[in-house]
C-alpha positions in Angstrom: 50.6 45.6 38.8 51.1 48.2 36.0 48.8 46.2 34.1 45.9 45.9 36.2 46.0 49.6 37.1 46.1 50.5 33.3 43.1 48.1 33.1 41.2 49.7 36.1 41.9 53.1 34.3 40.2 52.1 31.4 37.2 50.7 32.9 36.8 54.1 35.1 36.9 55.7 31.6 34.4 53.6 30.3 32.2 54.3 33.1 32.3 57.9 32.9 31.8 57.6 29.3 28.4 55.7 30.1 27.6 58.4 32.6 28.1 61.1 30.0 26.4 59.4 27.5 23.4 59.1 29.9 23.4 62.5 30.8 23.6 63.7 27.2 20.5 61.6 26.3 18.5 62.9 29.3 18.8 66.3 27.9 16.7 65.4 24.8 13.9 64.1 27.2 13.3 67.9 28.0 11.0 70.5 26.5 13.7 72.0 24.5 16.1 69.6 22.4 19.5 70.6 22.0 21.0 69.9 18.3 22.3 66.4 18.1 26.4 65.8 18.1 28.1 65.9 14.9 28.1 62.4 13.2 32.0 61.9 13.9 31.5 62.4 17.6 28.8 60.0 17.8 30.6 57.3 16.0 33.8 57.8 18.3 31.6 57.5 21.2 30.2 54.2 20.1 33.3 53.2 19.3 34.9 54.4 22.8 32.0 52.5 24.5 32.8 49.0 22.8 36.6 49.3 22.8 37.2 50.5 26.4 36.0 47.4 28.0 37.5 45.0 25.3 40.9 46.9 26.1 40.4 46.7 30.0 39.9 42.9 29.8 42.9 42.7 27.1 45.2 44.7 29.5 44.1 42.5 32.5 44.1 39.2 31.0 47.8 38.2 31.3 47.7 38.9 35.1 43.9 37.4 35.8 44.7 34.2 33.8 47.6 33.0 36.3 45.3 33.9 39.4 44.9 29.8 39.1 48.4 29.7 41.0 47.1 32.3 43.4 46.6 36.1 43.2 50.0 37.3 42.5 50.5 40.3 40.6 54.0 39.6 39.8 53.3 36.7 37.8 52.0 37.3 34.1 51.0 35.2 31.1 53.4 35.3 28.4 54.1 33.9 25.1 51.3 35.1 23.3 53.0 37.0 20.5 56.3 34.9 20.3 57.3 31.3 19.4 57.8 30.4 23.3 55.5 28.3 25.1 52.5 30.3 26.6 52.9 30.0 30.5 52.6 32.1 33.4 56.4 33.4 34.5 57.6 36.4 36.5 58.5 37.2 40.1 56.7 36.0 43.1 57.3 36.8 46.9 56.2 32.9 47.7 52.7 33.3 47.0 52.3 31.8 44.0 52.0 27.8 43.5 54.2 27.0 40.7 53.4 23.1 40.9 50.7 23.5 38.4 53.0 24.3 35.8 54.9 20.7 35.7 53.6 18.7 32.8 51.4 15.6 33.8 53.3 12.6 34.3 56.2 14.7 35.2 56.1 14.7 39.3 53.4 12.9 41.4 51.0 14.4 43.8 53.3 14.1 46.8 55.8 16.4 45.3 53.2 18.8 44.1 52.0 19.1 47.5 55.6 19.5 49.0 56.0 22.3 46.6 53.2 24.1 47.8 54.3 23.7 51.1 57.6 25.0 50.5 56.6 28.0 48.6 53.9 29.0 51.4 57.2 28.7 54.0 58.8 31.5 51.7 55.9 33.6 51.6 55.1 33.3 55.4 58.8 34.2 56.1 58.6 37.2 53.8 55.3 38.3 55.3 56.7 38.1 58.6 59.5 40.8 57.7 59.3 44.0 59.1 61.7 47.1 58.8 64.6 47.2 56.8 65.8 44.2 54.6 67.0 43.4 51.2 65.7 40.8 48.6 67.7 38.0 46.9 65.9 36.2 44.2 66.3 32.6 43.1 66.3 32.6 39.1 65.3 29.3 37.7 62.9 27.7 35.5 60.9 26.3 38.3 58.8 23.9 36.1 61.8 22.3 34.1 61.2 18.5 33.2 65.0 18.3 32.8 64.8 19.3 36.7 62.2 17.2 38.0 61.5 16.9 41.8 65.1 18.5 42.4 63.6 21.9 41.7 61.3 21.3 44.9 65.0 20.4 46.6 66.4 23.6 45.6 63.7 25.9 46.6 63.4 23.9 50.0 67.0 24.3 50.5 66.4 28.1 50.1 63.6 28.4 52.5 65.6 26.5 55.0 68.6 28.7 54.5 66.5 31.7 54.6 65.0 30.5 57.9 68.3 30.0 59.4 69.7 33.4 58.3 66.8 35.4 59.5 66.8 33.6 62.8 70.6 34.9 63.2 71.4 38.1 65.0 73.0 39.4 61.7 71.4 42.1 59.4 70.0 43.0 57.1 67.2 40.4 57.0 66.4 38.7 53.6 63.3 38.6 51.7 63.5 35.7 49.2 61.9 35.9 45.6 61.3 33.3 43.2 61.9 34.3 39.6 60.4 32.0 37.1 62.0 32.0 33.9 59.5 29.5 32.2 59.6 25.7 31.6 62.4 26.1 29.1 64.1 29.1 30.6 62.5 30.8 27.0 61.2 33.9 29.0 64.5 34.5 30.8 64.4 38.4 29.4 61.3 39.9 30.9 61.9 38.3 34.1 65.4 39.5 34.5 64.5 42.7 33.3 62.1 42.8 36.3 64.6 41.8 38.8 67.0 44.5 37.6 64.2 46.9 38.2 64.0 46.1 41.7 67.6 47.3 42.3 66.1 50.6 43.3 63.3 49.3 45.7 63.2 50.5 49.3 64.2 46.9 49.9 66.5 46.6 47.2 67.6 43.6 45.0 71.2 42.9 46.1 72.0 39.3 44.7 70.3 36.5 42.7 71.0 32.8 43.3 70.2 29.7 41.3 70.4 30.8 37.5 69.0 27.9 36.1 70.6 24.9 34.0 73.7 25.0 32.0 72.2 26.3 28.8 72.1 29.4 26.6 69.3 30.9 28.2 71.3 31.2 31.4 74.1 32.6 29.6 72.0 35.1 28.2 70.5 36.1 31.6 73.9 36.1 33.5 75.2 38.3 30.9 72.5 40.7 31.2 72.8 40.7 35.1 76.2 41.2 35.0 75.6 44.3 32.6 73.5 45.7 35.6 76.2 45.0 38.2 73.8 42.6 39.9 75.7 39.9 41.9 75.1 36.1 40.9 75.7 32.8 42.9 74.9 30.1 40.8 73.8 26.7 42.7 74.3 24.1 40.3 75.6 25.5 36.9 78.4 23.1 36.0 79.3 24.1 32.4 83.0 24.6 32.6 82.5 27.8 30.3 79.1 29.0 30.5 80.2 31.7 27.9 82.8 30.8 25.5 83.5 34.5 24.8 84.9 34.7 28.5 84.2 34.9 32.1 81.0 36.7 33.2 81.5 39.5 35.8 79.8 38.9 39.0 79.1 35.5 38.4 80.2 32.8 40.9 79.2 29.1 41.6 79.0 26.7 44.5 79.2 23.5 42.5 82.2 22.2 40.7 82.5 22.8 37.1 82.4 19.6 34.9 85.7 19.6 33.6 86.9 19.1 37.4 84.1 16.4 37.6 85.1 14.3 34.8 89.0 15.1 35.6 88.2 13.3 39.1 86.4 10.3 37.8 89.4 9.8 34.9 91.9 9.6 37.3 89.8 7.2 39.8 89.3 5.0 36.8 92.8 5.2 35.8 93.8 4.2 39.4 91.5 1.3 38.9 93.3 -0.1 36.1 90.8 1.1 33.3 92.4 1.8 29.9 91.1 5.3 28.7 92.4 4.9 25.2 89.6 2.7 24.9 86.6 4.7 26.2 84.3 6.3 23.9 82.4 9.6 24.3 78.6 10.1 24.0 77.2 13.5 23.3 73.9 15.0 23.3 73.1 16.9 19.9 71.3 19.7 21.6 73.4 22.9 20.7 72.0 25.1 23.5 73.0 22.7 26.0 76.3 24.1 27.6 76.4 21.0 30.1 76.4 18.5 27.4 79.0 20.3 25.0 81.5 21.5 28.0 81.5 18.1 29.4 82.4 16.4 25.8 84.9 19.0 25.5 86.5 18.4 29.0 86.2 14.4 28.4 88.0 14.8 24.9 90.8 16.8 26.6 91.7 14.6 29.4 91.3 11.6 27.5 93.5 12.7 24.6 93.5 12.0 21.1 89.5 10.7 21.2 87.3 10.2 18.0 84.7 12.5 17.5 81.8 11.8 19.9 78.7 9.8 19.2 75.9 11.8 18.9 72.4 11.3 20.3 69.3 13.2 20.5 65.6 12.8 19.5 62.1 13.5 21.1 61.1 10.1 19.5 61.8 7.0 21.7 62.0 4.6 19.3 64.7 7.0 17.4 66.9 7.6 20.6 66.6 3.8 21.3 68.2 3.0 17.8 70.6 5.9 18.2 72.0 4.0 21.5 71.7 0.9 20.1 74.2 1.8 17.1 76.4 3.3 19.7 76.3 0.0 22.0 77.3 -1.8 18.8 80.5 0.3 18.3 81.5 -0.4 21.6 82.5 -4.3 20.6 85.1 -2.8 18.7 86.6 -1.3 22.0 87.0 -4.4 23.9 90.6 -5.5 24.3 90.9 -9.0 22.6 93.9 -10.0 25.0 91.5 -9.1 28.2 88.1 -9.4 27.1 86.8 -9.1 30.7 88.6 -5.8 31.2 85.9 -3.2 31.6 84.8 -0.5 28.8 84.5 3.0 29.4 81.8 5.0 28.0 81.8 8.6 28.9 78.4 10.4 28.8 78.1 13.9 28.2 74.3 14.5 28.3 71.3 14.8 30.8 70.5 12.0 33.0 67.0 11.7 31.7 68.3 9.6 28.9 71.0 7.4 30.7 68.6 4.7 31.5 68.0 3.9 27.6 71.9 3.9 26.9 72.5 1.7 29.9 69.8 -0.8 28.8 71.4 -1.0 25.2 74.6 -1.5 26.7 73.5 -4.1 29.1 72.0 -6.2 26.4 75.1 -6.1 24.0 76.6 -9.6 23.9 79.8 -8.5 23.0 80.5 -6.5 26.2 81.5 -8.5 29.5 81.9 -5.1 31.7 81.0 -1.5 30.9 81.7 1.8 33.3 79.4 4.3 32.4 80.8 7.7 33.7 78.5 10.8 34.1 78.9 14.1 35.8 76.6 15.5 38.6 73.2 15.3 36.7 73.0 11.3 37.2 72.3 12.2 41.0 68.8 12.1 39.8 68.9 8.6 39.7 69.0 8.7 43.7 65.3 9.8 43.8 63.7 6.2 42.8 61.7 5.8 46.5 60.8 9.3 46.6 58.3 9.9 43.8 57.0 7.0 41.7 55.6 9.1 38.9 58.7 11.1 38.5 60.9 7.9 38.7 58.9 6.5 36.2 59.3 9.4 33.8 63.4 9.2 34.1 63.1 5.4 33.9 64.7 5.2 37.4 63.6 1.7 38.1 65.1 0.6 34.6 68.5 2.0 35.6 68.5 0.1 38.9 67.8 -2.9 37.3 70.5 -2.9 34.9 72.9 -1.9 37.8 71.7 -4.7 39.8 72.9 -7.3 36.8 76.3 -6.1 37.6 77.5 -5.9 33.9 77.1 -2.0 33.7 78.2 0.3 36.5 77.3 3.9 36.9 79.8 6.7 38.2 79.5 9.9 38.8 80.3 13.0 40.5 77.6 14.5 42.8 77.2 18.2 43.5 76.8 17.5 47.4 75.9 13.8 48.7 75.1 13.0 52.2 77.2 9.6 51.7 80.2 12.1 50.9 79.4 15.2 53.1 77.1 13.9 55.9 79.8 13.9 58.5 80.7 17.7 58.3 79.6 19.8 61.2 78.2 22.3 58.6 75.8 19.8 57.5 74.2 19.1 60.7 71.6 22.2 60.4 70.6 20.9 56.9 69.8 17.3 58.5 67.9 19.2 60.9 65.8 21.4 58.8 65.1 18.2 56.5 64.1 16.0 59.5 61.7 13.5 58.1 62.7 14.5 54.7 66.1 13.7 54.6 65.9 11.9 51.0 65.6 15.5 49.5 69.1 15.9 50.5 70.4 13.0 48.1 70.3 15.1 44.6 72.5 17.9 46.0 70.2 20.9 45.1 69.2 21.6 48.4 72.7 21.8 49.4 73.9 23.8 47.1 70.7 26.1 47.2 71.5 26.6 51.0 75.2 27.1 50.3 74.5 29.7 47.5 72.3 32.0 49.7 74.6 31.8 52.7 77.1 33.0 50.5 75.0 35.7 48.8 73.9 37.0 52.2 77.5 36.5 53.6 78.9 39.1 51.0 75.7 41.6 51.7 76.4 41.4 55.4 80.2 41.8 55.2 79.5 44.9 53.0 78.3 46.5 56.3 81.9 46.4 57.4 80.7 46.5 61.1 79.0 49.7 60.6 75.7 49.8 62.9 74.5 52.8 60.8 74.8 51.0 57.4 71.6 49.0 57.4 71.2 48.4 53.7 74.6 48.3 51.8 75.0 49.9 48.5 75.6 47.4 45.6 78.8 49.0 44.8 79.8 48.2 48.6 78.6 44.6 48.1 80.7 44.3 45.0 84.0 45.3 47.2 82.9 42.5 49.8 83.2 39.9 47.2 86.7 40.8 46.5 87.8 40.8 49.9 85.5 37.5 51.3 85.4 34.3 49.8 88.1 34.9 47.4 91.1 33.2 49.0 91.8 30.6 51.4 92.5 32.6 54.3 88.6 34.2 53.8 87.3 30.8 52.8 83.3 30.2 52.8 82.6 27.1 55.0 79.7 25.5 53.8 77.5 22.6 54.2 79.2 21.2 51.1 82.7 22.0 52.1 85.1 24.9 52.7 85.8 26.8 49.8 86.3 30.0 47.9 86.0 31.5 44.3 88.8 32.2 41.8 88.8 35.0 39.5 86.4 33.5 37.1 84.1 33.0 40.2 84.6 29.2 39.8 84.8 27.0 43.2 88.2 26.1 44.7 88.1 24.0 47.8 90.7 24.9 50.4 92.1 21.5 50.7 92.5 21.0 47.2 89.9 18.2 47.0 88.7 16.8 43.8 85.0 16.1 43.4 84.0 13.0 45.0 83.3 10.0 42.9 80.3 7.7 43.6 78.9 4.5 42.4 75.0 4.1 41.9 73.9 0.8 43.7 71.2 -1.2 42.7 68.9 -0.2 45.9 69.1 3.6 44.6 72.0 4.5 47.2 75.4 5.5 46.2 78.9 4.4 47.3 81.8 6.3 47.3 84.9 5.2 45.1 88.7 5.7 46.5 
């Protein structure tokens, strides 16, 4: 909004200058001719007449050029003077259509339409608010190719949670904001600055949920929010140590850390008689991807004595295929000569976008008779096969299901939340109701995590009122006290759609029953089956 005000003031100044110039010229048309102004003044007037409108356009352009997604003054074009991608980012109240930010081929028309529908739903709920309320923002790369249709599931879960929370008798009511950090989260800093500035609004920002993917930009954003004493509840950040330098204050997450995810799978495989000493680890080469790096560290620690992980990573599909072929060849040395039919395990520390390529190479390797590929929660994206044909093609979901169908390669992973695992929970029923006709959007787990994250954040905000009817909007410091007293131990656990849990001192999820994350196996029809 500030840029548009400055632009308007420049245009007003230009109009005033033109009027002054007109009146000055009129003085020369009478019988008495005044002396002309000095040359310097005339030159300055000419320069001002030219530069003021140019300046007005330049100042307004970053806002106006983003109006294609809707007239939302919270969204600005960034990247003009940096190496980051040029894109429209910022904070919206639901009135901006982010679906146009997906690259061609990433998602289909149906997903784009659903995204717009969900955003409109949040915008309508925000518009319906009256009186005292607070703000909670979803901070995320809302057009990330590593998220795909799952980002729509995440926002849909948020919209459903907002609707349910605001329909309850509790207060304060919640305005949900959508803070887009950019496709790769490169514009995290100005967006976080915008959120921090909202702490002093009449309807203050009291919490941030989401936080994006497990990568460096999310860590930087979380650190800056922590310095500003902003409460955070991440929905699907699973990197065991998002920041190797230590825990981030005010940071919590509703998802299991990936170390716990791989620990659950390792134990399940050991119980099934799979020899972990013959396993290999395959790791993404992306140094900024904390999901991959912490996964590899966790696996090495759990298996013990593992050799250096085999690395992969390239934007060139041919190079990537060759890397995976070399890795599959190396697997031949892991086959037990005494038990050639025994399965060999491959632990995959990377994004599921490339899983199909690796599975295809393993399936084609003649020396291997049985292979188990172990991944973490990101592999749940392969459950979206029947939802969006265009996205499924980009992620090579049909190829993965075809490989699984031949039986030689099996894929095990730990979902964030899967109806196969938690569908019978009473607390899951409201989600089924909210997603009636669209139950498939619950399969990736992002909607469930988003639902629980907003419920946890609002639970803390409402508990901060401490039963005082005169406290409509609690102070941030009171909310912080509520986080220390609520959902912080087994006695005050949160009973959510994904389970009953609390947060330890580092902000990590701890299930009351001591449950490990569930392990599932991907089936050829795109469904999943729980193991053990």
